[in-house]
C-alpha positions in Angstrom: 0.0 0.0 0.0 1.2 3.5 -0.9 -0.1 6.8 0.5 1.1 10.2 -0.8 0.8 13.3 1.3 0.9 16.9 0.0 0.4 20.4 1.2 2.7 22.8 2.8 4.2 26.3 2.9 3.6 26.5 6.7 3.5 24.4 9.8 -0.3 24.7 9.7 -0.2 22.5 6.7 2.7 20.3 7.6 2.1 19.2 11.2 -1.4 17.9 10.6 0.1 15.7 7.9 2.5 14.4 10.5 -0.4 13.7 12.9 -2.3 11.7 10.2 0.9 9.8 9.2 1.4 8.9 12.9 -2.1 7.6 13.0 -1.7 5.6 9.8 1.3 3.8 11.3 -0.6 3.1 14.5 -3.7 1.8 12.8 -1.8 -0.3 10.3 -0.1 -2.0 13.3 -3.4 -2.5 15.2 -5.1 -4.0 12.1 -2.1 -6.2 11.3 -1.6 -4.6 7.9 1.7 -4.3 6.2 3.1 -0.8 7.0 2.2 1.4 4.0 4.9 3.2 2.1 4.5 6.9 2.8 5.6 9.8 0.6 5.5 13.6 1.1 5.4 15.6 -2.1 6.1 19.3 -1.6 8.5 22.1 -2.6 10.6 21.6 0.6 10.6 19.0 3.5 9.8 21.6 6.2 11.0 19.3 9.0 13.3 16.5 7.8 13.7 15.0 11.3 9.9 14.2 11.6 9.8 12.8 8.1 12.8 10.5 8.9 11.2 9.4 12.2 8.0 8.3 10.5 9.9 6.8 7.5 8.2 9.2 5.0 10.1 9.6 1.8 10.3 13.3 0.7 10.0 14.0 -3.0 10.5 17.6 -4.2 7.7 19.0 -6.3 8.0 22.7 -7.3 4.9 24.9 -6.8 4.1 28.6 -7.4 2.4 30.6 -4.7 -1.2 31.9 -5.1 -0.7 35.5 -3.9 -3.5 37.9 -3.0 -1.2 40.9 -3.4 0.6 42.5 -6.3 4.0 41.0 -6.9 6.2 40.5 -9.9 6.4 36.8 -9.0 2.8 36.5 -9.9 4.0 36.6 -13.5 6.4 33.6 -13.1 4.8 31.4 -10.5 2.1 29.9 -12.8 4.9 28.5 -14.9 6.5 27.0 -11.7 3.1 25.4 -10.9 2.9 24.0 -14.5 6.4 22.6 -14.1 5.5 21.1 -10.8 2.4 19.5 -12.2 4.4 17.8 -15.0 6.9 16.5 -12.4 4.1 15.4 -10.1 2.5 13.4 -13.1 5.8 11.7 -13.6 6.4 10.9 -9.9 2.8 9.8 -9.3 2.8 7.6 -12.4 6.0 6.0 -11.1 5.0 5.3 -7.5 1.2 5.2 -8.2 -0.1 5.7 -4.7 -3.4 4.1 -3.6 -4.6 7.5 -2.3 -3.4 11.1 -2.1 -4.0 13.1 1.1 -3.9 16.9 0.7 -3.8 19.6 3.4 -4.2 22.3 0.8 -2.0 25.3 0.4 -0.1 26.4 -2.8 2.2 23.4 -2.5 -0.6 20.9 -3.0 -1.9 22.2 -6.4 0.5 20.4 -8.7 0.2 17.0 -6.8 -3.6 17.2 -6.6 -3.9 18.2 -10.2 -1.7 15.2 -11.3 -3.6 12.8 -9.0 -6.9 13.9 -10.7 -5.5 13.4 -14.2 -4.3 9.9 -13.1 -7.6 9.1 -11.4 -6.0 8.5 -8.0 -8.4 8.9 -5.1 -8.0 12.2 -3.3 -8.8 13.0 0.3 -8.8 16.7 1.3 -8.6 18.3 4.8 -9.2 22.0 5.4 -8.2 23.5 8.7 -9.8 26.9 8.5 -13.2 28.5 9.0 -12.8 29.9 5.4 -11.4 27.1 3.2 -8.2 27.8 1.3 -8.3 28.4 -2.5 -6.4 25.3 -3.3 -8.9 23.1 -1.6 -11.9 24.9 -3.1 -10.4 24.5 -6.5 -9.9 20.8 -5.9 -13.3 20.1 -4.2 -14.9 18.5 -7.2 -11.9 16.2 -7.8 -11.9 14.9 -4.2 -13.4 11.7 -3.0 -13.6 12.8 0.6 -13.4 16.3 2.2 -12.9 16.8 5.9 -13.1 20.1 7.7 -12.3 21.5 11.1 -14.9 24.3 11.5 -18.7 24.0 10.8 -18.4 27.5 9.3 -16.4 25.9 6.4 -19.2 23.5 5.3 -21.2 26.0 3.2 -18.2 26.6 1.0 -18.5 23.0 -0.2 -22.3 23.1 -0.7 -22.1 21.8 -4.2 -20.2 18.6 -3.0 -21.8 18.4 0.4 -22.2 14.6 0.2 -18.4 14.3 0.4 -17.9 16.6 3.4 -17.5 15.5 7.1 -16.8 17.7 10.1 -14.1 15.9 12.0 -11.9 18.6 13.7 -8.2 19.2 13.3 -5.5 16.5 13.3 -3.3 17.0 16.4 0.1 15.3 16.8 0.1 12.5 19.4 2.8 14.4 21.4 0.4 17.3 21.9 -2.3 15.0 23.3 0.0 13.5 26.0 0.3 15.3 29.4 3.8 16.3 30.5 5.6 13.6 32.4 7.4 16.1 34.6 6.8 19.3 36.5 6.0 21.8 33.8 7.4 24.8 35.7 10.7 23.1 36.4 11.1 22.4 32.7 11.7 26.2 32.4 13.7 26.5 35.6 10.8 28.2 37.5 10.7 27.2 41.1 8.1 29.9 42.2 4.7 28.1 42.4 2.7 31.2 43.0 3.4 33.7 40.2 1.3 33.0 37.0 3.0 32.2 33.7 2.0 33.8 30.5 3.1 32.2 27.2 3.5 34.2 24.0 3.5 32.3 20.7 4.3 34.1 17.4 4.3 31.2 15.0 7.3 29.4 13.4 8.3 32.5 11.5 7.6 34.9 14.3 5.1 37.8 14.3 6.8 41.2 14.7 3.6 42.9 15.9 3.4 40.6 18.9 7.1 40.7 19.6 7.0 44.5 19.6 4.1 44.8 22.0 5.7 42.2 24.3 8.9 44.2 24.5 7.0 47.5 25.1 5.1 45.8 27.9 8.0 43.9 29.5 8.5 46.0 32.7 4.8 45.6 33.6 4.7 42.0 32.5 7.6 40.8 34.6 6.3 42.7 37.6 3.2 40.4 37.6 4.1 37.3 35.6 6.8 34.9 34.4 7.0 35.3 30.6 7.8 32.5 28.1 8.1 34.2 24.7 8.5 32.2 21.5 9.9 34.8 19.2 10.4 32.9 15.9 13.9 32.0 14.8 14.3 35.1 12.6 13.7 37.5 15.5 15.4 35.9 18.5 18.6 37.9 18.5 16.9 41.2 18.0 14.4 40.4 20.7 17.0 39.2 23.2 19.2 42.4 22.6 16.2 44.7 23.0 14.9 42.9 26.1 18.4 43.1 27.7 18.3 46.9 27.4 14.7 47.2 28.6 15.2 45.0 31.6 18.7 46.2 32.6 18.7 46.8 36.4 15.2 45.4 36.8 15.2 43.0 39.8 12.5 40.8 38.2 14.1 40.7 34.7 14.9 37.0 35.3 11.2 36.3 34.9 11.5 36.8 31.1 12.5 33.9 28.9 12.8 34.4 25.1 12.9 31.2 22.9 13.4 31.1 19.2 11.3 28.0 19.0 9.4 25.6 21.3 9.7 21.9 20.5 6.9 19.5 21.3 8.1 18.8 24.9 8.7 22.5 25.6 5.4 23.5 24.1 3.5 20.9 26.1 5.1 22.0 29.3 4.4 25.7 28.5 0.8 25.0 27.8 0.4 23.0 31.0 2.1 25.7 33.1 0.3 28.8 31.5 -2.4 30.8 33.1 -3.0 32.2 29.7 -1.5 31.9 26.2 -1.3 34.8 23.8 -1.0 33.6 20.2 -1.7 33.9 16.5 -4.9 32.2 15.4 -3.7 29.4 13.1 -6.0 26.4 13.2 -3.3 24.0 14.4 -2.4 26.2 17.3 -6.0 26.7 18.3 -6.6 22.9 18.2 -3.5 22.3 20.4 -4.6 25.0 22.8 -8.1 23.3 22.9 -6.8 19.8 23.5 -4.5 21.1 26.3 -7.5 23.1 27.6 -5.6 26.4 27.9 -7.3 29.8 28.1 -6.0 32.0 25.3 -5.9 35.5 23.8 -5.8 35.3 20.0 -4.3 38.0 17.8 -5.2 37.0 14.2 -3.1 38.0 11.2 -4.9 41.0 9.7 -7.6 40.0 7.2 -5.9 41.9 4.2 -2.9 39.5 4.6 -4.7 36.3 5.6 -8.5 36.0 5.7 -8.7 32.7 7.5 -7.1 33.5 10.9 -9.6 36.2 11.8 -12.6 33.9 11.2 -10.8 31.0 13.0 -10.3 33.3 16.1 -13.9 34.5 16.3 -15.3 31.0 15.7 -13.3 29.7 18.6 -13.9 32.7 20.8 -17.7 32.3 20.4 -17.3 29.0 22.4 -16.0 31.1 25.3 -12.5 29.5 25.2 -10.6 32.6 24.1 -10.8 36.3 23.7 -9.7 38.1 20.5 -7.6 41.3 20.1 -7.4 42.7 16.5 -3.8 43.5 15.6 -4.9 47.1 14.7 -6.1 47.5 18.3 -3.0 45.9 19.9 -1.5 48.1 22.5 0.5 47.3 25.7 -2.3 48.7 27.9 -5.1 46.6 26.2 -2.9 43.5 26.1 -2.0 43.8 29.8 -5.6 44.4 30.8 -6.8 41.3 28.9 -4.0 39.1 30.4 -4.8 40.3 34.0 -8.5 39.8 33.5 -8.0 36.1 32.7 -4.9 35.3 34.9 -6.5 36.8 38.0 -9.8 35.1 37.7 -9.7 31.3 38.5 -13.4 30.7 37.7 -13.0 32.3 34.3 -10.0 30.2 33.5 -11.8 27.1 34.5 -14.8 28.0 32.3 -12.5 28.8 29.4 -10.7 25.5 29.8 -14.0 23.6 29.8 -15.1 25.4 26.6 -11.8 24.7 25.0 -12.2 21.0 25.6 -15.5 21.1 23.6 -13.5 22.1 20.5 -10.8 19.4 20.8 -11.3 16.4 18.6 -8.4 14.1 19.6 -9.7 11.4 17.1 -9.4 13.5 14.0 -6.1 12.1 12.9 -7.3 8.5 13.3 -10.5 9.2 11.4 -8.5 10.5 8.4 -6.0 7.7 8.7 -8.7 5.1 8.7 -10.2 6.6 5.6 -6.8 6.5 3.8 -6.2 2.9 4.8 -9.7 2.0 3.6 -8.9 3.5 0.2 -5.6 1.6 0.2 -7.2 -1.7 1.0 -9.9 -1.2 -1.6 -7.3 -0.4 -4.3 -5.2 -3.4 -3.4 -8.2 -5.7 -3.6 -9.4 -4.3 -6.9 -6.0 -4.6 -8.5 -5.2 -8.1 -7.3 -5.9 -11.0 -9.6 -9.3 -12.8 -8.9 
C-alpha cells in the first residue's frame, strides 16, 4: 500500500500531515496490515527530522504561490506550478499511490492536479473556517473532504455529500500530558506567580514581539513570561529585552525562545495561566486539547483572511478572547491578560469550553479513511 501526502508552505499544513501519518502507522499495526509506504510531495521538506522518524520519503515538487497581493512573482509562479504538475505526473505515475491526502496550500496544487489526471483517489482536509483556495479548486476532484470548522461546510455546498466535520488532526505528542513538573522544565521554582506564554508562529510575528517588548517592565512585575519569538527574530528580541530589563530586579522572569519543540510547548501550555497567540487552526486545536485559556491575535484580514474567522469562531465558544492587531497596545494586552490570569473561575470556564473544541480522534478518522482506500485499491488490483 502506498499513501502520498501533499500540502505545505507553513507548519499549519505540515504538522497535521505528521499527525495523520502517525495515526496511519498506529492503525496499520493495530489492524495487522503491512506498513504502507508513505511519501511527502512538496517544494521543501519543512521538518526532515519528523519525516525521517516516520519513514516518510520526501520528493521535491515545485509549486508557485497563489498570492493575493501585487508582486512581480505572480507573472512567473504559474509556470512554476505547471512545471510542478508535470513533475508530479511523472512521480505519481512511477509510485502510483493508492490515495493522495492533501492539506491544501499552494504546495498541494501540482500534486492534486496530477492525481486527478491519473484518477488516483484524493482526500482533502481543510483547517480553516474559510477554506483555502487550493482546496476549493480541488473540491470536485476529491473523493472525501474533511473540515475543522462547521463554518467551512457551506463553502463546499455543491459537493456536500463528500464533506465531514471531524476537527483538526493534532500530533500525538500534543495529546500527552507532560511527564514532569512543567514549571521546572523552564527552571521556574516559584509556584505562585502566574506564567504567560506568547506564541508568534514558526516564522515569528513582529507585531506581537514588539508589543511584548513594550510591555516587558509591567509583564515581569506580575508574571513569568515564556516568549516564543520565531527564529528570525530571536537575536533582535534578546538584545532589546536586555536593554529594557537592565537593572530590573525581576528581569529573570522573562525567557525568550526562538522555537518551542513538542516537549517545551506541552510544558508551556500546561504551566500557563493564559497563552497569547496567533490564530492558526493548528495552534487553536492544540490549545483546545491542552485546555488552555487564550488570547488570540489573528493576522490582519488583508494579509490572511482565515485567521480572523478562526479566532472568532473559537472565541464564540467562550474558550478565548480576540484582540485585533490594529487595536493591539501594551495597555489593552496587559488588561486582557490580567482579566484572565487573576480570575480562576473564568480560567476554568475557558478551559472547559476549549475542551469542547478538541477532537483528539481527527487524525485517526482520516488515517482510517486513507487505509480504507488503500485496501480497496489493493483488492481491486489483485488477480481474482
